C-alpha positions as CSV (number, residue, x, y, z in Angstrom):
1,M,-22.2,42.0,55.8
2,E,-22.9,41.2,59.5
3,I,-20.3,39.6,61.7
4,E,-22.5,36.5,62.3
5,G,-22.9,36.1,58.5
6,I,-19.2,36.2,58.0
7,K,-18.6,33.7,60.9
8,K,-21.0,31.3,59.3
9,K,-19.4,31.7,55.9
10,L,-15.9,31.2,57.4
11,K,-17.0,28.0,59.2
12,S,-18.1,26.5,55.8
13,Y,-14.6,26.6,54.4
14,T,-12.1,23.7,54.7
15,V,-8.3,23.9,54.9
16,E,-8.1,22.8,51.2
17,S,-10.4,25.7,50.1
18,I,-8.2,28.4,51.7
19,A,-5.3,29.7,49.6
20,L,-2.3,31.6,51.0
21,S,-0.2,33.5,48.4
22,D,3.6,33.6,48.3
23,H,3.3,37.2,49.5
24,T,1.3,36.1,52.5
25,L,3.7,33.4,53.5
26,I,6.7,35.8,53.2
27,R,5.0,38.5,55.3
28,C,3.9,36.0,57.9
29,F,7.5,34.6,58.2
30,Q,8.8,38.2,58.6
31,R,6.1,39.0,61.2
32,G,6.3,35.7,63.2
33,I,2.8,34.5,62.2
34,T,2.3,30.8,61.5
35,K,0.1,29.4,58.8
36,E,-1.7,27.4,61.5
37,N,-2.5,30.6,63.4
38,I,-4.2,32.0,60.3
39,L,-6.1,28.9,59.5
40,D,-7.2,28.3,63.1
41,N,-8.7,31.8,63.4
42,I,-10.4,31.6,60.0
43,L,-11.9,28.2,60.5
44,K,-12.9,28.8,64.1
45,P,-14.0,32.5,64.0
46,E,-15.2,32.7,67.6
47,K,-12.7,35.5,68.3
48,L,-13.8,37.6,65.3
49,I,-14.7,41.0,66.7
50,D,-14.9,43.3,63.6
51,I,-15.1,43.2,59.8
52,I,-14.4,45.9,57.3
53,E,-15.4,45.5,53.7
54,E,-12.8,46.9,51.4
55,E,-12.9,47.8,47.7
56,S,-11.9,44.9,45.4
57,K,-10.0,45.2,42.1
58,Y,-11.8,42.3,40.5
59,R,-15.5,41.7,39.6
60,G,-17.2,39.0,41.5
61,E,-14.7,39.2,44.4
62,R,-15.4,40.6,47.9
63,K,-12.5,41.8,50.1
64,F,-12.6,41.9,53.9
65,K,-10.4,42.9,56.7
66,L,-11.1,40.5,59.6
67,V,-10.1,41.6,63.1
68,F,-9.7,38.8,65.7
69,D,-9.2,39.4,69.4
70,L,-6.0,37.7,70.6
71,S,-5.7,39.2,74.0
72,R,-6.5,42.3,75.9
73,N,-3.7,44.2,74.3
74,K,-3.4,42.6,70.8
75,S,-5.6,41.9,67.8
76,F,-4.9,39.8,64.8
77,I,-5.9,41.3,61.4
78,V,-6.3,39.1,58.3
79,V,-7.2,40.5,54.9
80,V,-9.0,38.0,52.7
81,S,-10.7,38.0,49.3
82,I,-13.7,35.8,48.7
83,N,-14.9,34.5,45.4
84,K,-15.1,30.8,44.7
85,K,-12.5,30.1,47.4
86,L,-11.0,32.2,50.2
87,T,-7.6,33.7,49.6
88,V,-5.6,35.2,52.4
89,I,-3.9,38.4,51.2
90,T,-2.0,39.4,54.3
91,A,-2.0,39.0,58.1
92,V,-0.6,41.2,60.9
93,I,-0.7,41.4,64.7
94,R,-1.5,44.9,66.1
95,Y,-1.7,46.4,69.5
96,R,-5.3,47.2,70.5
97,K,-4.7,51.0,70.3
98,W,-4.2,50.7,66.5
99,V,-7.5,49.1,65.9
100,R,-10.4,51.4,65.2
101,P,-13.2,51.4,67.8
102,I,-16.0,49.0,67.0
103,G,-19.1,50.7,65.8
104,I,-17.4,53.6,64.0
105,R,-17.7,53.2,60.3
């Protein structure tokens, strides 16, 4: 799926239609990431710079790694699954050198 298509899809969600699992909340607490930071980037995806579709375990579900540009040196990675609603699986902040170059698949 193209970045613009994903951006449009993300903008169609509301706060109520986005679920964060207990695992996600624990990991975000450990990593110093707030729930608001996750929701803000998902609902306003202007900083989305890359998407990677991953293999899903369940039928009818699509799983994506979304890469957002935080600054020149950092990116924000959010892994989500999309079926009827959007579920955040995990989130992590990485230094730019860890993110694969855009355009290489």
